[in-house]
C-alpha positions in Angstrom: 161.5 179.8 250.6 162.5 179.9 246.9 160.0 179.1 244.2 161.5 177.8 241.0 160.3 176.7 237.6 162.2 174.2 235.5 160.9 174.0 231.9 160.6 170.4 230.6 158.9 171.1 227.4 157.3 173.9 225.3 156.1 172.4 222.0 152.6 172.4 220.6 150.7 170.3 219.4 153.4 167.6 219.0 157.0 167.2 220.2 160.0 168.0 218.0 163.6 166.9 218.3 164.9 168.2 221.6 161.6 169.9 222.3 158.9 167.9 224.2 155.4 169.2 224.7 154.2 171.2 227.7 155.6 170.2 231.0 157.3 171.8 234.0 158.8 171.0 237.4 157.7 173.4 240.1 159.7 173.5 243.4 158.9 175.5 246.5 158.3 175.2 250.2 159.9 171.7 250.3 157.6 170.4 247.6 158.1 169.4 244.0 155.3 169.1 241.5 155.2 167.9 237.9 153.0 170.5 236.2 151.6 169.1 232.9 152.8 165.9 231.4 153.0 166.6 227.7 154.6 164.1 225.3 158.3 163.6 226.1 158.3 165.3 229.4 158.6 162.2 231.6 162.1 161.6 230.3 163.1 165.3 230.9 161.6 165.2 234.4 164.1 162.5 235.3 167.0 164.9 234.5 165.9 167.1 237.4 164.0 164.9 239.9 163.2 161.4 241.0 159.7 160.8 239.8 159.1 158.5 242.8 159.7 161.5 245.1 157.2 163.9 243.6 154.8 165.5 246.0 152.1 165.8 243.3 151.3 165.8 239.6 149.1 168.6 238.3 147.4 168.4 234.9 145.8 171.5 233.3 143.6 169.5 230.8 143.6 166.2 229.0 144.8 167.0 225.6 147.7 164.8 224.7 150.3 167.6 224.5 149.6 168.3 228.2 148.9 164.8 229.6 150.1 161.9 227.4 153.2 161.2 229.4 151.1 160.2 232.4 151.1 156.9 230.5 154.9 156.8 230.6 154.8 157.7 234.3 152.5 154.7 234.9 155.0 152.4 233.3 157.9 153.9 235.2 156.2 154.0 238.6 154.2 150.8 238.4 156.5 148.5 236.3 159.8 150.3 235.8 161.4 150.2 239.2 160.5 153.9 240.1 158.1 152.8 242.8 157.0 155.7 245.0 157.0 155.2 248.8 153.3 156.3 248.7 150.8 156.9 245.9 151.5 160.2 244.1 148.5 162.6 244.1 147.4 163.5 240.6 145.3 166.7 240.4 143.6 166.6 237.0 140.2 166.8 235.3 137.8 164.1 236.4 138.2 161.9 233.3 141.9 161.4 233.7 141.9 158.1 235.6 139.3 156.6 233.2 141.4 157.5 230.2 144.5 155.8 231.6 142.4 152.8 232.6 141.0 152.6 229.1 144.5 152.3 227.6 145.0 149.1 229.7 141.5 147.8 228.9 140.5 148.1 232.5 137.1 149.2 233.7 138.6 151.6 236.2 142.0 152.8 237.5 141.9 150.9 240.8 144.8 148.9 239.7 146.9 152.1 239.8 146.1 152.9 243.4 149.5 151.7 244.7 151.3 154.4 242.6 148.8 157.2 241.7 146.0 158.8 243.7 143.6 160.6 241.3 142.0 163.8 242.7 139.6 165.7 240.4 140.2 169.4 239.9 137.5 172.1 240.0 137.5 175.9 239.8 139.1 177.3 242.9 140.6 174.0 244.0 143.4 174.7 246.5 146.0 172.3 247.8 148.9 173.0 250.2 152.0 171.0 249.9 154.5 172.0 252.6 155.0 175.8 252.0 153.6 175.7 248.5 150.0 176.5 247.7 148.4 175.6 244.3 145.1 177.0 243.2 143.3 176.0 240.0 141.3 178.5 237.9 138.9 177.4 235.2 139.8 179.0 231.9 138.4 179.1 228.3 139.3 176.1 226.1 137.5 173.5 224.0 137.6 171.0 226.9 137.7 171.2 230.7 140.8 173.2 231.4 142.5 175.0 234.3 145.2 177.5 234.8 147.4 177.4 237.9 148.4 179.9 240.5 151.3 178.8 242.7 152.3 180.7 245.8 155.3 180.2 248.1 157.0 182.6 250.5 155.2 185.6 249.1 156.2 184.8 245.4 153.6 184.0 242.8 153.8 182.0 239.6 150.8 182.0 237.3 150.5 179.4 234.5 147.8 179.7 231.7 147.7 176.1 230.7 145.7 176.3 227.4 143.3 179.2 227.3 141.7 181.7 225.1 141.3 185.3 226.3 138.9 185.4 229.3 138.5 187.4 232.6 139.5 184.3 234.6 143.0 184.3 232.9 143.6 187.9 233.9 142.5 187.1 237.5 144.8 184.1 237.5 147.8 186.3 236.6 146.9 189.2 238.9 150.2 190.7 240.3 152.1 187.5 239.5 155.9 187.7 239.7 156.1 185.4 236.7 153.3 184.7 234.2 154.0 181.6 232.2 151.7 181.9 229.3 150.9 180.2 226.0 151.1 182.1 222.7 149.9 179.3 220.4 148.3 181.0 217.4 149.4 183.6 214.9 145.9 185.2 214.5 142.4 184.5 215.8 140.2 182.2 213.7 136.5 182.4 212.8 135.4 180.2 215.7 135.5 180.8 219.4 139.1 181.6 220.4 140.5 178.8 222.7 144.2 179.7 222.4 146.1 183.0 222.7 148.0 185.0 220.1 151.2 186.6 221.3 149.4 189.9 221.6 146.7 188.3 223.7 149.4 186.9 226.1 151.0 190.4 226.3 147.8 192.2 226.8 146.7 189.8 229.5 150.0 190.2 231.4 149.7 193.9 231.2 146.0 194.0 232.4 146.9 191.6 235.3 149.9 193.7 236.4 152.2 190.7 236.1 155.8 191.6 236.7 157.4 189.3 234.1 156.0 187.3 231.1 157.5 183.9 230.1 156.1 182.8 226.7 155.6 179.1 226.0 153.4 176.6 224.0 154.1 178.4 220.7 152.4 176.6 217.8 153.8 175.6 214.4 152.7 178.8 212.6 155.1 180.9 214.8 158.6 180.7 216.1 159.2 181.1 219.8 161.4 184.2 219.1 158.7 185.9 217.0 156.0 185.1 219.5 158.1 186.5 222.3 158.8 189.7 220.5 155.2 190.3 219.7 154.1 189.5 223.2 156.7 191.8 224.6 155.5 194.7 222.5 151.9 194.2 223.8 153.0 193.8 227.4 155.6 196.5 227.6 157.4 194.7 230.5 160.1 192.1 230.9 159.4 189.2 228.5 161.3 186.0 227.8 161.0 182.7 226.0 160.6 179.5 227.9 163.4 177.0 226.9 163.8 173.4 227.8 166.1 172.8 230.7 165.9 176.4 231.9 165.4 177.1 235.6 163.7 180.3 236.6 163.6 181.6 240.2 160.2 183.3 240.6 
């Protein structure tokens, strides 16, 4: 059973021309999952999949550059003719449903029940979709945040979401075939580090024994090319840049 990753967006913290924020389409074991719904990714998702036929949506955390296009999805699924045959499960931090309801001025998200089924994440949350298993790992960020470990047919994709250096991130990426990892910042700041430098990404991949590193979520103080080169030097293994529209077989 093939496990594939289609990159929908890589930008941080805002989209640019032709470059949406964080989002991915994960396919494996007969399932397809929209992983992170950063600004601009709902449109890109439609290039590769029918949103009404998703098996799940998985959101690492509720910052806009990873979740804002859930609002676009609501309009598409509930009002735009992309009606799913059954509510699409949304695995996300617990406040996700309330935030969407607030946009519509509703006290709760019950009005979305025909199209979205909200299921709060927690550390170690595991769900099986056909032959695809998704496991959430709590990571270090300035809000509730999770990395994702996806397994199918003996292949493993690890995704950092947004995270600073932490043991949980190394555990998440342990022996992964592909480690999709942010490299947001050029250098650590004076406060607690809640993002990774390229060197952090490379060192984490090396410590975890990951086989391949895919660099994403590169912030405005870096170019993707520079971040990838720096991460590759720290990792010492195969390293590449995540690009919109690119499909990687794990």
